[in-house]
N, C-alpha and C positions, 0 to 999 in steps of 0.2 A: 655630491651626495651631502646632506645635512648632517649635523652632528648627531651621533648615534646615542640614544639614551642608555644607560648602564642596567642590564638586567639584574635581579637579585640573585645572590648565590645559589639558593635552592633551585633556580630554574635550569642550573648548570649541574648542580651536584646531586640531584635527585632525580633518578628514573622514573618516568610517569606511565603507569599501566593504563593502556588503552581501554577505555571503558571500564576501569576495574579489573581485578585479577579474575578472569572468567574462564570457563570451560567445564565440561562434564555436565553437572546438575547445577553448576552457578552459571546463569545467565549475564550477558553484558548489560553495563548500565543499571545493575540493580544494587540494592542495599548489601546482600551479602558480597557481591563482588567489590564493591567499595570498601566494605570491613576487612576483607582479605588483603586488600592492598595495604590498608592502614596497618594492619597487624604484622604484615611482612616488612614494613619500613620504608615502602615506596610512596610516591605521590601518584596522582591519577589525572588522567585526560577524561573529560566527559561532554556530552553535547545537549544543548537545552533548547526547547522549543516553546511556544506558547500554546495553550489550549484555547478552545472557543471562548472560555470567560476569563482568560488572561493569565492563568497559573503556569509558570515556569516549571517545565517537566524534563526529566533527564531521559532522553531517546535520541537516537541517531536518524533512523528513517523517517521521513515525512510520511509514507504510506506505512500501515501497520500490519500489512499482509504477512511479510516475512516474520515478524515478531509474535504476532497474536494470532495468525491465521483468519484474520478479518480485514478486508481491503477496505481501508477508511483512513482518511487522513487525521494527523493528530489535531489540527487546528479545526477540524470539524465536531470535536468531543469536549465536552466539560472534563474538568479535573476529575468529578466523581463518576462519570461514565467511564473514564480511562481506567480508574481505579478498578472497575468491574472486568477488565479483560487482562487476565493472567497471561505471561509470556509462554509462549509454546515450551513444553518440556519443563517447566518452572512452576511453582505456585506464587511466584512473585509477580506484583504488577508494576506498571511504570511508576518509578518513584518522583515525587517533586524535588525541585532543588533545595527546597528548604529541608526535607527529610535527608538528603544526601549531606548537606553540610553538618547537619546534627550528628552523623555516623562519622563524618570524616573528622571534626574537631580540628587539631593541629595539623592535619596530613595536607601537605601541599595540594593545590587543584588547580587545572588549566580549565577553564569554563569556556568552551567553543559555543559562541551564539550562532545557530543555524538559521540566519536571515536570508531567506531564499528569494526576495523580491527586489525589485530595484531600490525601493526606499528603505532606509532603516531608521531606528529611533524607538521603536514601541518596545521591542524585546530588549533592546540594550538597556533602556530607562529602567525597565522593571528587574532586570538581572542586576543592574548597579545598586539599585535600592536594596535588593535582597542581600548582595554581598558585602554592602557599605559596613554593617556592624559585625560581620564574620570574623573572628579573631585568628583564624588559622591562615597561613601564606596562601595567596591566590592570584590569578591573573586571568585576564578574557582574552579570547582568541577567535578567529573568524576568517574565512575564505573572502567574505565580501570587504573590500577595503574600506567600505564606508562605515563598518562597525569599529575599526580602529580610528578612523576620524573622527566618528562620533565621540568615543571616549576621550580623544586627545582634546576636543572641543569642550565637553561638558563634564568630564572627570578627568583631568589631567594627571592627578595623582595615581591613576589606576595603572597597573602595569598592563601592557598591551603586546599580543602577539599577532603577527599577520601569517597567516595559513595559506600555503600554496603548494603547487606541483604541476606535473604535467596535466592533470585533471581530466584525462581522457572520458571518465565516466560521468562527467557531469553534463546534464542537458542543458548547455549554454552555446552560443554561437561562437564559431572558430576564432574570430578576432577577440572577443572577450576571453577566451579560454588563453590565446597566446599572450594577451596583455596581463593576466593574472599570473601566468606560469613565468614571465619574464621579470615579475615583480615592478612593474611600471609604475605602481602607485607608492611605492617604498618610501619615497621621501614625502609624499603627502601624509602618510599613514604615520610616520615617525615611531616605529614599534620599538619596545623594547627588546624584542627577540623575533626572528624568524623561524616558522615550523614549515619545513619542506618535506615532501615526499621523496623517500630514499630513493625510488626509483628514478627520480628525475636530477639527481645530483652526480657529479658536481655540475655547478653552471658558472659562467662568469659572474654573474650578479650575486651569487650566494658567496662565491669566493671572495668577491670585493667587500661584501657585507662583512665577512670575518676578518679579513685583512683590517678593516677600519674599526674593529673592535667589537663588532655585533655579535650577539649570541644567536646560535644556529641550532635548533631542535630538528631533528628528523623523525619520520614516521613512515609506516608502521613496521618496526623492527620483529621480525617474527621466528628468524633462525639464528643459529650461531654464526654462520657465513654472513649473514647480514649486519649482525651486531659487531663482527669485526670490520666490516666496510665502514659502519656508522662511526667507530671509534676514529677512523681517519678523517671522515668527511664532515663530522659535526660534533657539537659540544655537549649535547644530551640527547635522549631517545624516548619516544613513546614507542612502547612495546607491547607485545603478547606473545606467549607462547615460549618464551624465554626467560631467563633470570640474570637482568645485568647485576654487577657488582654496584653495591651502593657506596657512594662517597667519592666519585671522581667522573670528570667529564666523560661522557658517552662511554662509560665502561658497564 
């Protein structure tokens, strides 16, 4: 294993609200959800994709049927067209990354690049250019190991997070899934932290990563029982449905 980059203290000390603090009338990955996390003193984790006209927007699903009731892919719509589709049960549209950063201000944020194809670079470059002047604490993350490698090569000063886990729900070939779950690309990606699905912990690779001084974040912690388990297995949490204590590792 190569030398482990040091993660910033906020990535250990500040629990990250999964897609913002959402629930009830507050939809995931919306400006009110991010404002609620900000006001509660939490950081946030969010997902970014590109629209057809190249605007980075904050949305998890590639297809919008669950979120808007319309079966259309994010990358088939322009940003203006996407703004005309309010989320189910909410008046809020899918926000742009720029709008979210304005709301977050000094709130720590983990920006997950949803690069879904074999090649990376287009989304990463747009995200990097938009985040560069942002003054609040931030890092980039992604399941695709090419995302961390791209930032390592083109923006080496950026804090990188390699996201992984068992990945049963991803529509990818079994060998690729096993490679990602085993963190086979960990040395090449050289991330500052690993973000791993709690359901897949512990693993020899993640235990070895922590023993070498690496920071391990786990997701998605949704119950008090899971929070207790996460305290033992990881350094920080991405959470929803529970309220971790702020100011200590995975608490």
